[in-house]
N, C-alpha and C positions, 0 to 999 in steps of 0.2 A: 775355274774355266776360263779361255782365254775368250773374249769376244771380240777381240784385234784382230785386221786383216795383215799377212805378212806385206812384207815388201813388193815380192813378188803377185802376189793376189791386188795389190793394189794398181800393178802397172798392168794388168791385164784386163780390170777392171776400166782402168782410163782407157784403154784401147780401144778397146770395143765403145766405149761413150766416142771415141774422136770418128771410129768408123760409120757408127749409128747416125752422128752428125751431120760427118761429111760426107757420105756413099748413099744413105739410106733419105734422108731427110730432104734432101732437093728435090727428089722427083717422085716422094710418096704420091702425092695426090695427084701429077700425071697417071701411073701407074693404078690407082686404084679407079679414078674416071675411064680411063680403058679398059681395066680392067685384066692388064697385061701384066707377067712375071718377068720381073729382072733376073735374067738370067746371070748374069756379069757378077750379080752379090757371089752367088754360089763361088763362082769361079777363082775372085777377091780373097772369097772367105778360104778358101781351098791355099790360096798363096802367103797370105798370114795366119794359118795353124789356128783356123775357130774353127774348124770342121773335124771330129775326132779328139776334141778337150780332153777327152779322161781315157782313149783311146792309145795305147801302148807305141811310143816311137817305132819301137819292132811293125806295127802295122802299119806306119804312116800319121797316127796320133801324134798330138805331142806330150801324153804322158800326162798330162795334171789330175786333178781329182775331181770331185762331183762339186766341191763347194766353187774351187775357182770358174770349174763350167759354169755354176747356177750365177755367180758374177758377171759371167758375158753373155749371158744369155738374158738376163734380167735389161743391160745397160741393151741390148740391141733391138729390146721388146720396147725401150723406152721410147722408140720414134715407128716401129709396125711390129705388132706381132704378128699379123699375117703375113709378113714377110722376108720376117724370122722363123716361122714356121714353115716356110718354102724353101727359103735357100740352106736352113741346116739339119731342120728335121729330119730327114734319112740320117743326118750324123747322129743322131738321139739316137731314133727308135733301130732302124736297121744297121747302124756300127753296131749297138750294145749288144743285140741280136747276134749277128756274124761272131763279135770279139766273145761271148761268152758260151755259145752254143755251137757254131762250124768247128771242122775239124782246119790243119793246119795248110792243107792244099786248097780251102776255099775262103778262111784267113788271106792267105796271101795273093786268090784273084780277086776277091773283090774290094778288102779293104784301104788298102793305098791309093786305088784309082779315086777312091771316096773320098778319102781324107783330102785326096789333091785337088777336090773337086769337076776332079774329070766325069766322074758319072753318076749316079742318081738310083737310088734302090727304094722299092717304096715298099709298104706290107699289108700284105694283104691279110685282115683277122675278120673283122666287122660284116657281117649278114644283114641280109633281112631277120631275122628271127635268132641273132645271136650278136647280141651287142655286149651288154655287162656278162652272159652267159657264153660265153665261149665256150665253154664243152658240148653247145649245140651247134656246132658248124657243118653245114651240110653239101659242102664244095667238096666233090669228090674225086681220088686220089687212084686209078687202078692199076696195077701193075701188071703191063702189054711186054712183053720178053725185055729188052734193054730199058724198058721209057715206062714212066710214068703217064695216065694220059689222065688231064683233066679238066674235070666238067663243073661249073658252078657258078654265081654271081658273086661279088661283093661290093660291099657300099659304103661312101664317105670315108672313102682310101686318099691321103692327102698324097700329091705330088704321084697321083696314081696314073696320070695323063701325060706326064715329062719324064716318067724315071723308065731309067735302060730294063730294070728288073725288077720282081717284085717279090718276094718273100710270102708264098702265101699258105694259108694255113686250109689243111687240106687232114678231110677222113677217107680211110684207108679201108679201116671195118668200121660199120654202122653198130655193131654188136657188141663191139670191144668199149664203145661209151669216150670219155676221154682217153684211154690209151691204144686206141685207133689212130688218131689224130698225128699226120706228121706235117713237117713243114719241109714246102718245097722251092726250088728258087724256079722262076719262070724270065726268061728274059721276054720284054714286051715286041721282039717283032718274030714271036713262035706266032705261027698258023695257027689261029683259032679264039687269038686276044683281042681284044677289045674295051678303049676306056670312051667312056661316055660322062662329057662334065656334067657338074652342078651346080647349082646356085644356091648359096647360103646368105643370113643376113648381112652377113661380115666376113671376112677372110676374100676382101676384094682385091687385093693383088696375089692371090696366092691360086692352089691348082687342088680342087676336089673332084673324084671323080668316083661313079661306079664301074666297076668293072667285068667282064663278062669272059668265061672260060669256055670255048666248046670245043671237045675232044682236042686241046692244046698237048702236046705228048714233047717232052722233055726226058734226057737223060736220065735215067736212077742215082746217077751221081751227084745230083743237083738235091740229093735228100740231105736236107740239115738235120745233123747231130740222129739223131736213132725214131723209127715209128713209136707213138707214145711219148715222144719227147718235145715235138711238136708245143702243144699248149704251155710248158713251162718254160721252154727257151724263150717262145714269143712274150709270154711273163717277164722274163728279165728286163727285156726291153722296154717293154709298156711300165714297167716300175721308174725306169729312165725317164719315162716321157711323162710322167705326172710332173718329177723333179722342174724339168722344162716348161711346164704348162705353167705350174707355180712360180716359179723363180720371171717366167714373161709377164703372168698377172703383176707383181712385184713392181716390175719397169713398167706396164701398162700407169697402174695407181701415183706411183711418182711422177709421171707425166701429166696426168692430171689434176697432180694435189702444185705441181710448178705453173702452170697452165693457170689454175685458180687463184694462186697469190701475185704472179705478171700482172690479171686482167684486175686483182680488187685494188690493186695499186695505182693501174691509168684510167679506171671506168670512174667516171664524177658523176655523180645524182647527189639533187639538191644542195649542189652547191662544196660536197665534197667529196675525196676515195670513196667508193663503197666499203675499203677494208676497214673502216672507220666503226660499218655499222657490227653492232653484236652479233646479228645470225648469221651473219658472212663470216666473221671472225671466229663464231662457234663451230661453223660447218669446215672450215681450212682446218682448226687445232683438231678437232676430231679426227678428222682424214689423216692428221700429221701422227695423234697419237697410236692410233688403229695402224697404218702403217709401220712407224718403229718396232711396234711388237711382232707383227705376223713375218716383218723381216727376217727376223733371227728365229723364230719359227721354222723358216725355208733353210737358212743356214743349218741350224740345229739337226733336222734332216737331212741335208747334204752331207754333212760332217760325218753323222751315222752311216748313211752310205757310205764314203769315201772310208771311213775305217772297218766295212764289212759288218757291220752290227745290225742286230736286230733294229728295223725303222720302220713297219708297219704302218703303225699307228701315228708314228710323227711324222709320215710323209704325208698320210690321210688328213691328217688334220692341217698339215700345210697346205696340201691342193686344198681342200676346203676354204679354210680363213683365206687363202690370196685371191682364189678366184672369187667369193662371193667381194672380197672388199676393191677388185676390181670393179667390179658390176657396180656397187654402190657407188664407189669414188667417179667414174666414170657418169653414173647419172647426176651426182649430184652439182660434179660441173659443171655440167652443162643447165644446171640452176642458177649457178651463180652466174655463168654467162650470157644468161639469157636466151633470148631468139639470135647472137651470137654463134650459141654452143649448140645449135641445128647446123651451121655451115660447116663447110670443110675448110676455113677461112683459120681455123682453130684445128688444134689435134684431138678436142675432147669428143668430138662427133664418130672420129675414125675409133677410138681407145672404146667408147658406149657398144660399134657393132660389133666389135671382136674382141670383148672384154664375156660376152655371153657364151660364148662360142668355148672360152676354160672351163667353164662349167658341166659341160655336157663330155670334151673329151678329155681321156684319160679317165673315165669313171664318174658316175655322178656325184652330188651330193649324199644322195642316200645313201647309194656303195659303199663309200664311203665310212661312214659313220655305221653300216653294219662292220668295218675293218675295225672299226676301233674297238666298236662294242665287244665285238670277237675276242679282241686280244686284250679286253680287258675284264671279260667275264670266263672266258676259256668255252663261251655257250655257244652256240651259230643261232641266230634266228630265226624262228620260224613265223610263218604265218598263220 
C-alpha cells in the first residue's frame, strides 16, 4: 500500500492551506464575533475549483477523487470548520446527492451553478422525531395535479437560511414506510417556505436553521429520482458528509497541536519555556501520535470510497476517532494555554466550540459503533 501523496494531491493540499491562511484567517474572528457569514468565500472557492472537487467536470466539478477532497477539507478546517461547512458544505452533501441520484436534466440545472459558487443548495433531512432514524420522516408531500404540496418542518439544517434551493426528504405515503419517502427540490422563494435561525454552542460563522413548509407547491418534475428512493439517495450524500466531517476534524486537531507547540516554546514559567515540562511534552506527544494514526484512517476510508469499495465500517471508525480526537485536542490545547486558551486571541477556543458539533453531525458515536458492529458480526444490535 502506498501511503504517499501524489504531486497533484500535494498541490491541492498546499493551495487549500494558502487559501485558508490568506482568505479565512485574517477575518474569522470578526465574522464569529458578529455571527456573520462570509459569502465571498463560496464565490472564491468556486472560482478556484474547491466546490465539487469530487464532481465530474461534465457537471462543473474538478473530477478529483475523495482523497483529494478530504485533503482540501482538512486544510480549510484548520482555520475554521464553521466557515468551511457554510462555504462548501452544500457541495459535499447536496452535490453528491444530485450527482448520484438526479436525472440528467436536474444535474445540468443544479450542479454547474453550484460548483461555480453561484447557488447554494441545502438538504432538509432531520426533523424533531427523525435524526438517526431517517425513516421516521413526517414531512408530507401530497400529489395534487401537476404539483407536490409539502407540509412539515426540518431541524438543524446547514445553510437553510441562505440556500436558494432545499432538497427536502418527504413522506408520500406513511403506510409504505421508507418505500414512500421521496426527495423533492424546493426553491426557497416558494410561498409557504420559511427559515428560522438557531444558535449553537459553535458554528458561530455559519448558518443553521429550522425550516417550515406550509402548503408549499412545487412542480412534479422537482422529484429527485423516484418515490421510495429518497432515503437511499440522501444516504449517499450523508456518507460523503461523514468523510467531510472526519477530514475537518483532522484540520482542527492539527491546528490545536500546532498552537500548543508554538505556545509551549514562547510561554515561560519558573524561568524556562513550559515546553520543557514533562507533562506538557507528554500532552503534545500524545496528541501528535494519535493524529498520525487517525489521519491515515481517514485517508484510508477516503481511498476505499474513491475506489467504490465497501467502506462503511472504515468510514464510521474514521468519523468516531477523528471527531473524538478533535474534542480531546481542543480541550487539552486550552489547558496548555491556560486562561489564554479561553480567549479568542488564540485559535483553540474556536475549535473547542466547533469540535463538539462534529460528534453529532453525520451520525453520533453510538450510531457509528452500531454500524461497525453490524459489519463485523452480521447481526443488527437490539436493545
